C-alpha positions in Angstrom: 36.9 -199.2 119.9 38.8 -198.0 122.8 39.0 -194.5 120.5 35.5 -194.8 120.2 34.6 -194.8 124.1 37.2 -192.3 124.8 35.7 -189.9 122.4 32.1 -190.8 123.3 32.4 -190.0 127.0 34.3 -187.1 126.1 31.4 -185.7 124.1 28.9 -187.4 126.8 30.8 -185.0 129.4 30.6 -182.0 127.0 27.0 -182.1 127.4 26.4 -182.3 130.5 28.6 -179.1 131.2 26.5 -176.8 128.4 23.5 -176.1 130.7 26.1 -174.8 133.2 28.2 -173.1 130.7 25.1 -171.4 129.4 23.2 -170.0 132.5 26.2 -168.7 133.9 27.1 -166.6 130.5 23.1 -165.8 130.5 23.4 -164.3 134.8 26.4 -162.2 133.2 24.5 -161.0 130.5 21.8 -160.1 132.4 24.3 -158.6 135.2 25.9 -156.3 132.5 22.8 -155.3 131.5 21.6 -153.9 134.7 24.4 -152.4 135.1 24.5 -150.1 132.2 20.9 -149.4 133.2 21.1 -148.7 136.9 24.1 -146.4 135.9 23.8 -142.5 135.7 24.8 -141.3 132.0 27.7 -138.9 131.6 26.3 -135.2 131.4 28.2 -132.3 130.1 29.1 -131.4 133.3 31.2 -134.6 133.9 32.6 -133.9 130.4 33.6 -130.2 130.7 36.8 -131.7 133.3 37.2 -135.2 131.2 39.7 -133.6 128.9 42.9 -132.5 130.4 44.6 -129.0 129.4 47.9 -128.9 128.7 49.2 -126.0 130.4 53.1 -124.9 128.6 55.6 -127.1 126.3 58.2 -129.4 127.7 60.3 -132.5 126.1 57.6 -135.1 127.1 55.0 -133.7 125.2 56.7 -132.4 121.8 55.6 -135.7 120.5 52.0 -135.8 121.7 49.6 -134.2 119.2 47.6 -131.3 121.4 45.5 -129.2 119.8 44.7 -126.7 122.4 47.6 -126.2 124.5 48.1 -122.9 126.5 51.2 -120.5 125.9 53.7 -121.1 128.7 54.0 -117.6 129.5 51.9 -114.9 127.6 48.2 -115.3 125.9 48.8 -113.7 122.7 49.9 -110.9 120.9 47.3 -107.4 121.5 46.7 -104.2 120.8 46.2 -102.2 124.0 47.2 -102.1 127.6 46.0 -104.9 129.1 46.6 -102.4 132.6 44.3 -99.3 132.0 41.4 -98.7 130.4 40.4 -96.9 126.9 39.9 -93.5 127.1 39.7 -93.4 131.6 42.0 -90.2 130.6 39.4 -88.5 129.6 37.1 -89.2 133.0 36.7 -88.0 136.7 34.7 -88.6 139.1 32.3 -85.5 140.5 30.4 -85.5 143.2 30.1 -82.1 145.1 26.7 -80.5 145.8 25.4 -77.8 143.6 25.0 -73.7 144.8 21.0 -75.3 144.2 21.7 -78.1 147.7 20.7 -76.4 150.5 22.9 -76.7 153.6 22.2 -79.5 156.2 21.6 -76.7 159.4 19.0 -74.5 156.8 17.1 -78.1 156.1 16.8 -80.4 159.3 14.4 -80.6 161.6 15.1 -81.0 165.7 12.9 -83.0 165.9 13.1 -86.2 163.8 15.0 -89.2 164.2 16.5 -91.5 162.2 17.9 -94.3 163.2 18.8 -98.0 161.0 19.9 -101.0 161.4 21.8 -102.4 158.8 21.4 -106.3 157.3 24.5 -108.5 155.8 27.6 -108.7 155.2 30.4 -105.8 155.1 29.9 -105.0 151.4 25.9 -104.9 152.1 25.9 -103.3 155.1 28.0 -100.5 153.0 25.0 -99.8 150.6 22.4 -99.6 153.8 24.8 -96.8 155.6 25.1 -95.3 152.3 21.4 -94.9 151.2 20.5 -94.4 154.6 22.6 -91.5 154.8 20.4 -89.7 152.0 17.0 -91.0 153.4 17.9 -89.0 156.4 18.5 -85.7 153.6 15.0 -86.6 152.0 13.0 -86.2 155.2 15.0 -83.7 157.1 16.3 -85.5 159.8 19.1 -86.2 161.9 20.8 -89.4 161.4 22.0 -91.8 163.9 25.1 -93.4 163.4 23.6 -96.4 162.4 23.8 -100.1 163.7 25.7 -102.8 161.9 24.3 -106.5 161.8 25.8 -108.4 164.1 23.2 -111.5 163.9 23.3 -112.5 160.4 25.5 -115.9 159.7 28.7 -114.4 160.6 27.9 -113.2 163.5 30.8 -110.5 164.0 30.6 -108.4 167.1 31.7 -105.2 165.6 29.7 -101.9 165.2 30.4 -98.9 163.2 33.3 -97.5 164.9 35.3 -101.0 165.2 35.6 -100.6 160.6 34.7 -97.0 160.0 35.9 -93.9 161.0 33.3 -92.3 162.9 34.7 -88.5 163.5 35.7 -88.4 159.9 32.1 -89.0 158.8 30.3 -86.8 160.8 32.6 -84.4 159.7 32.7 -84.8 156.3 28.6 -84.9 156.1 28.3 -82.6 158.1 27.1 -79.9 155.2 25.0 -82.6 153.8 23.0 -84.3 156.9 23.4 -83.7 160.9 24.6 -87.0 161.8 25.1 -87.8 166.4 26.4 -91.1 167.6 23.0 -92.1 169.8 19.3 -91.1 170.4 19.0 -88.1 172.9 17.5 -89.2 176.1 13.7 -87.8 176.6 12.8 -87.0 180.1 15.8 -88.7 181.6 15.4 -92.4 179.3 16.2 -93.2 176.9 14.1 -93.1 173.9 13.0 -95.9 172.0 12.2 -94.8 168.0 9.3 -96.7 166.0 10.6 -99.6 164.3 8.9 -100.3 160.9 10.5 -101.0 157.4 10.3 -99.9 153.9 9.7 -101.5 150.9 12.6 -102.8 148.8 13.8 -100.1 146.1 12.0 -97.0 147.9 11.8 -94.2 146.2 12.0 -90.1 147.5 8.0 -89.7 147.2 7.5 -93.5 148.8 10.0 -92.2 151.4 8.1 -89.0 152.1 4.5 -91.4 152.2 5.7 -93.5 154.5 7.7 -92.4 156.6 7.3 -88.8 157.3 3.8 -89.1 158.5 5.1 -91.8 160.9 8.8 -89.6 161.9 6.1 -86.4 162.4 4.2 -88.5 165.1 7.0 -90.3 167.2 10.4 -88.8 166.0 11.9 -91.0 166.0 11.7 -94.1 163.6 14.1 -96.7 163.2 14.2 -99.0 159.9 15.6 -102.7 159.9 16.9 -104.3 158.0 18.4 -101.6 155.9 20.1 -102.5 152.8 18.3 -101.3 149.1 15.5 -99.4 150.1 16.1 -96.4 148.5 15.7 -96.3 144.4 18.3 -96.5 141.9 16.7 -93.4 140.5 16.9 -90.0 141.8 17.1 -86.7 140.8 20.8 -85.7 140.5 21.7 -84.0 144.1 20.8 -87.0 145.7 22.9 -89.3 143.5 26.1 -86.9 144.8 25.1 -87.3 148.3 25.2 -91.0 147.5 28.8 -91.0 146.1 30.3 -88.4 148.9 28.9 -90.7 150.9 30.2 -93.8 149.5 33.9 -92.7 148.0 34.3 -89.7 150.8 33.0 -90.3 153.5 32.8 -93.9 154.2 37.1 -94.4 155.4 37.9 -97.4 157.2 39.6 -97.6 160.6 43.8 -96.8 160.9 44.1 -100.5 162.1 42.5 -101.8 158.6 43.8 -98.5 156.5 47.2 -100.1 158.6 46.8 -103.5 157.4 45.4 -103.2 153.8 47.9 -100.9 152.7 50.6 -103.0 153.9 49.2 -105.8 152.3 49.0 -103.7 149.0 52.6 -102.8 149.6 53.7 -106.5 149.7 52.1 -107.4 147.0 53.7 -104.8 144.8 57.4 -105.4 146.3 56.7 -108.2 144.5 55.7 -107.0 141.0 54.9 -103.8 139.5 51.3 -104.7 138.9 48.6 -107.5 139.6 45.6 -109.0 140.0 42.9 -109.2 142.8 40.7 -112.0 142.4 37.6 -112.3 144.0 37.1 -116.4 143.7 33.5 -117.3 144.9 33.9 -120.6 144.3 32.6 -121.6 147.5 30.6 -125.0 148.6 27.8 -122.5 149.4 27.4 -120.4 146.1 27.2 -123.7 143.7 24.7 -124.9 146.3 22.3 -121.8 146.0 23.8 -121.2 142.6 22.0 -125.0 141.6 24.9 -124.8 139.8 27.7 -128.2 139.1 30.8 -128.9 138.3 31.2 -132.4 137.1 32.4 -133.7 140.1 29.5 -136.5 139.3 27.1 -138.0 142.0 29.5 -137.1 144.8 29.0 -133.3 143.9 25.8 -133.3 143.5 25.1 -135.0 147.1 27.3 -132.7 148.7 25.4 -129.6 147.2 22.3 -130.8 147.6 22.9 -131.4 151.1 23.8 -128.1 151.7 21.0 -127.0 149.0 18.2 -128.5 151.5 19.2 -126.1 154.4 17.5 -123.9 152.2 13.9 -124.8 152.3 12.3 -121.9 150.4 15.1 -122.6 148.0 13.2 -124.6 144.6 15.9 -126.9 142.9 17.3 -125.4 140.0 18.3 -126.5 136.5 22.4 -127.2 136.3 22.3 -126.9 132.8 20.0 -123.7 132.6 21.7 -121.9 135.2 25.3 -122.5 133.2 23.7 -121.1 129.8 22.1 -118.4 131.5 25.5 -117.3 132.5 24.5 -117.5 136.4 27.2 -119.7 137.5 30.7 -118.8 138.5 33.6 -119.7 136.5 35.8 -122.7 137.8 38.8 -122.0 138.4 40.8 -123.1 135.9 38.4 -121.4 134.0 39.0 -118.0 134.9 42.8 -119.2 134.8 42.8 -119.7 131.0 39.8 -116.3 130.2 42.7 -113.9 132.1 45.5 -115.8 130.1 43.5 -115.6 126.8 43.4 -111.6 127.4 47.0 -111.5 127.6 47.9 -111.9 130.8 51.0 -113.9 131.0 52.2 -116.7 133.3 54.5 -114.4 135.2 51.6 -112.3 136.6 51.4 -111.9 139.9 47.3 -112.7 141.9 46.0 -111.6 145.0 43.6 -114.4 145.5 39.9 -113.0 148.0 38.2 -115.8 148.8 36.8 -118.2 151.9 36.8 -121.9 151.5 36.9 -123.0 148.0 35.1 -126.0 147.0 37.4 -128.9 145.9 40.1 -127.6 147.9 43.9 -127.3 146.6 42.2 -129.8 144.0 40.4 -127.0 142.6 42.8 -124.4 142.6 45.8 -126.6 140.9 44.6 -125.7 137.3 44.6 -121.6 138.4 47.8 -122.3 140.0 49.5 -124.0 137.0 48.5 -121.1 134.7 49.3 -118.3 137.6 51.9 -119.8 139.4 53.1 -116.0 141.5 49.6 -116.8 143.7 48.5 -115.1 146.7 46.5 -114.9 149.6 46.0 -112.9 152.6 47.2 -115.4 155.0 50.5 -115.8 152.9 51.8 -112.4 153.0 50.6 -112.0 156.4 51.3 -114.0 159.9 49.1 -115.0 162.0 50.3 -112.8 164.6 49.8 -109.7 162.0 46.4 -111.1 161.8 45.4 -111.8 164.9 43.4 -108.5 165.5 41.2 -108.9 162.6 41.0 -112.9 162.3 37.9 -113.2 164.6 36.0 -110.6 162.5 34.2 -111.0 159.8 34.4 -107.8 158.3 37.3 -106.3 159.5 38.9 -109.2 157.3 36.4 -108.6 154.6 37.8 -104.9 154.9 41.5 -106.0 154.4 40.7 -108.0 151.1 38.1 -105.1 149.7 41.4 -102.4 150.4 43.5 -104.6 148.5 41.3 -105.2 145.8 40.4 -101.5 145.2 44.2 -101.0 144.8 45.3 -103.6 142.3 45.7 -102.4 139.4 42.8 -104.9 138.1 39.9 -106.4 139.5 38.6 -109.8 138.6 34.9 -110.4 140.0 33.3 -114.3 139.1 29.5 -113.0 140.5 27.9 -109.9 140.5 27.4 -109.8 144.7 27.8 -107.0 146.7 31.9 -106.8 147.5 31.8 -107.2 143.0 29.2 -104.3 142.8 30.4 -101.6 145.1 34.2 -102.1 143.9 33.0 -102.0 140.3 31.3 -98.8 140.7 34.5 -97.2 143.2 37.1 -98.0 140.5 35.2 -96.3 137.8 35.0 -93.2 140.1 38.6 -93.6 141.1 39.9 -93.9 137.3 37.9 -96.4 135.6 41.3 -99.0 136.9 40.3 -101.8 134.6 37.8 -104.3 136.4 36.2 -107.8 134.8 33.5 -109.1 134.9 33.5 -112.1 132.9 30.6 -112.8 129.8 29.7 -116.3 131.7 26.9 -116.8 128.9 29.0 -116.2 125.9 32.3 -118.0 128.0 30.0 -121.2 128.6 29.5 -122.9 125.1 33.5 -121.2 124.4 34.3 -123.5 127.1 32.9 -126.5 126.2 33.5 -127.3 123.1 37.3 -125.8 123.6 39.1 -129.1 123.1 38.1 -128.6 119.6 39.8 -125.3 119.1 42.9 -123.8 118.8 44.7 -121.7 121.8 45.0 -118.4 119.4 41.3 -119.0 118.5 40.1 -119.3 121.7 41.6 -116.4 122.9 40.8 -114.8 120.3 37.2 -115.0 120.8 37.1 -114.6 124.4 38.7 -111.0 124.1 35.2 -110.7 122.0 33.0 -112.0 124.5 33.9 -109.4 127.2 33.9 -106.6 125.4 31.7 -104.1 127.3 32.7 -106.5 130.6 36.3 -104.7 131.3 35.5 -101.6 133.7 35.6 -99.0 131.0 34.2 -95.8 130.8 30.0 -95.7 129.0 30.3 -99.7 128.7 26.7 -99.5 130.8 24.2 -96.7 130.2 23.3 -94.3 132.5 20.8 -95.8 135.2 21.0 -98.9 133.9 21.8 -102.0 136.8 22.7 -100.6 140.6 23.5 -97.1 141.5 26.5 -99.0 143.4 27.8 -100.0 140.2 27.5 -98.1 137.9 27.4 -94.3 139.6 27.2 -92.3 135.8 25.9 -89.2 138.1 29.2 -88.5 139.3 31.4 -89.7 136.6 32.5 -86.7 134.8 33.9 -86.1 131.3 36.3 -84.0 130.1 35.4 -82.9 126.5 37.9 -80.1 125.7 40.9 -82.9 126.9 39.5 -85.5 124.6 38.9 -82.5 121.6 42.3 -81.7 121.9 43.3 -85.7 122.0 41.2 -86.0 118.7 44.2 -86.4 116.3 45.6 -89.3 118.1 45.4 -92.8 117.1 41.8 -94.1 116.8 42.8 -97.2 118.8 43.7 -95.2 121.6 40.5 -92.8 121.7 38.7 -96.2 122.0 36.9 -95.9 119.0 38.3 -99.3 117.1 35.6 -101.5 117.4 33.1 -99.2 119.5 30.5 -100.9 116.6 30.8 -104.1 118.3 31.2 -102.5 122.0 28.4 -101.0 121.4 26.3 -104.3 120.4 27.9 -106.3 123.6 26.4 -103.3 126.4 23.3 -103.8 124.0 23.3 -107.2 124.6 25.6 -108.6 127.2 26.5 -106.1 130.1 22.7 -104.9 130.6 21.0 -107.8 130.1 23.0 -109.1 132.4 22.0 -106.4 135.1 18.9 -107.5 134.4 18.7 -110.9 134.8 20.5 -110.2 138.1 17.6 -108.1 139.5 15.2 -110.6 138.6 17.3 -112.7 140.5 17.2 -110.4 144.0 13.4 -110.2 143.5 12.9 -114.2 142.9 14.9 -114.3 146.7 12.8 -112.0 148.1 9.8 -113.8 147.0 11.2 -117.1 148.0 12.4 -115.8 151.4 15.9 -114.8 150.3 17.0 -112.0 149.0 20.4 -109.7 148.6 22.5 -112.2 147.3 23.8 -115.2 149.0 25.8 -115.7 151.8 28.6 -117.6 150.2 32.2 -115.3 151.5 32.6 -113.2 154.6 32.2 -110.1 152.7 29.1 -110.9 151.3 26.6 -112.6 154.0 23.2 -113.3 153.1 20.1 -112.1 154.9 17.4 -113.5 155.3 13.9 -113.1 156.1 12.4 -114.3 159.5 11.8 -117.9 158.3 13.5 -119.8 161.8 15.0 -122.2 159.4 16.7 -120.3 158.0 18.1 -118.2 161.0 18.4 -121.7 162.3 20.8 -122.7 158.6 22.7 -119.6 159.3 23.2 -120.2 163.5 24.8 -123.4 162.5 
C-alpha cells in the first residue's frame, strides 16, 4: 500500500513537470529557428578561404590525406626559361624620327604657347606629360614645362624639377618641340593663359578644331586636368614622338635615380634574379572595385563604409565583378599563380604596395610560398628614405625604378603604373610582365581544393598564355598606347630568318594557335573591359583609375563630396 502511494506521488509530480518541460523545449526550438533565419548564409567568398592549403610537406602532414599540396620548392617542370620571354631577341625599341618629320625650329610659331596642368598620381601625370609634348607638336606651339598635380588626395608639393631632370627633358626634345620653363612676361607682367579642357581621347583633328582657334586668338592656353586627353590612334611619327618622350626624355632626377639603383643593387646582391610585384590589395582598391574576399560581415561593413565616400558610385555585384575578372587576386592567389608558373620558394620578391587590407594576416600565405619577401622599407633604412618619404611621387618613383629593372614584373591590376611599366618593358626587350588572367583564374581558384597541384599548375600555365608580356601578345592598336606601343617596336626579320632552323619551341611556334586564341578572347577583351570601365567612371564623376596607392592617385571631377573625401 505504501509502495502504491509513493508511485502515485512520483507520477503526480512528473505530470506537473511535463508542461514546464514542453514549454522550455518549445522555447529552445523557437530560439534555434530564429537564429537560423537571422544568421547570414555562407557565400562563395566565405568558402574561398575556408579550407587550408598545405605549403610543402613535413612529418606531421605525412599521415594527413591532402589532395592540393603545393610543392615545397618548385612549381613543376617547364619547357621554357621563366626569366625571359620567347622571341624577345628578335624585337627592339625603335622611335627615331623619320626624314619627313620637320625640325621644331621649322614649324614652331613664336606666338603660340601651350601649358598643361596634370592630374592624379605620378604615373597618371606621366601620361599627361607625354601627351602634352605631342599636343604642342600638333599645334606648332611652344610647350611650357608641365605643372604637376599638387592638390589631389596625396597633396604632394613636388614640381616637375623635383621628379624629372628638366635640362635633359628640354635638350633631348629640342628637335621635336620647343620647350621653356615658364611663360614669358607680357607687357612687363606675368602672362595669364586662357584655361580650358579638351575631351578624353581627343585626336589630332580635335586639337586643331578645338584648341587651335583659341590659341591663335589668345596666344597662350593652359589645358587643365590633362591626363589621357590624346587619342591612342595617331599617325606613326606622332606615336614615335610619344615613345621618345616616355622612354628617353623623361629621366628621374639624380637623387631618385641613385636611391632607386641602390635598391636594385641590393636586390641583385641577394639573388641573381628577382620578381617585382605590384600587389594592389589596399582597402580603397577593394572597396572601389566592389570586391569581397571572404571576410564575412566584418569585411563587408569595413569596405562598405569606404565605398560610401564615393556618393556617385553605385553598388556592384561582388560575384559578378570577380567572374568578369575585375577583382585583384588575393596575396595568396598571386603566390599560387607564380608557383604554378614555375617560380620556386627560393625566388626573391620585391613588393611595391601601400597598406594591405588585412595587414600581416593577409600576407602570411604569400610569405609562406615566397619567404624571401622584401620592400623598400626592409632593404633601406629610414634615414636613407627620409628625403623621399614625405613625398608620395618620389616614393612612387623608387618603386617604379625597381619594378622596371626587375627580371619579372607582376601586376595585380591594370592601373596607370601597370600599363606604363608594361609598355616600357616591351620597348626595352620584352622583359616578362605577368598580368593575371583573372577571368579564367577565378574559377580555378574557386575549385582548387578539388584538384591536384599538377592539374592546377597546368591549367594556370594554359590560362596565362597571352598574359606574359611577350612579343605580339596583343595586336597593334589594341588597348592603351602607353601599354602597347606597337608603333615603336620593330622586328629583326633577318635575325629571325637565320634562326629558322632552331628548335620550334625556342622560336615560340609551339602553342602558337593557343596563344592567338588567348589574345583574341582574353587579353584583348580585358583591354576593352578596362576602357569601358574608364568611360563608366567618367559618367559618374570618377575617371582614370582609383586612388589606391601612392603611385596611382585618383583623379576626380569637381564634385565637392569627392574632393572632400580625398582631402581626409
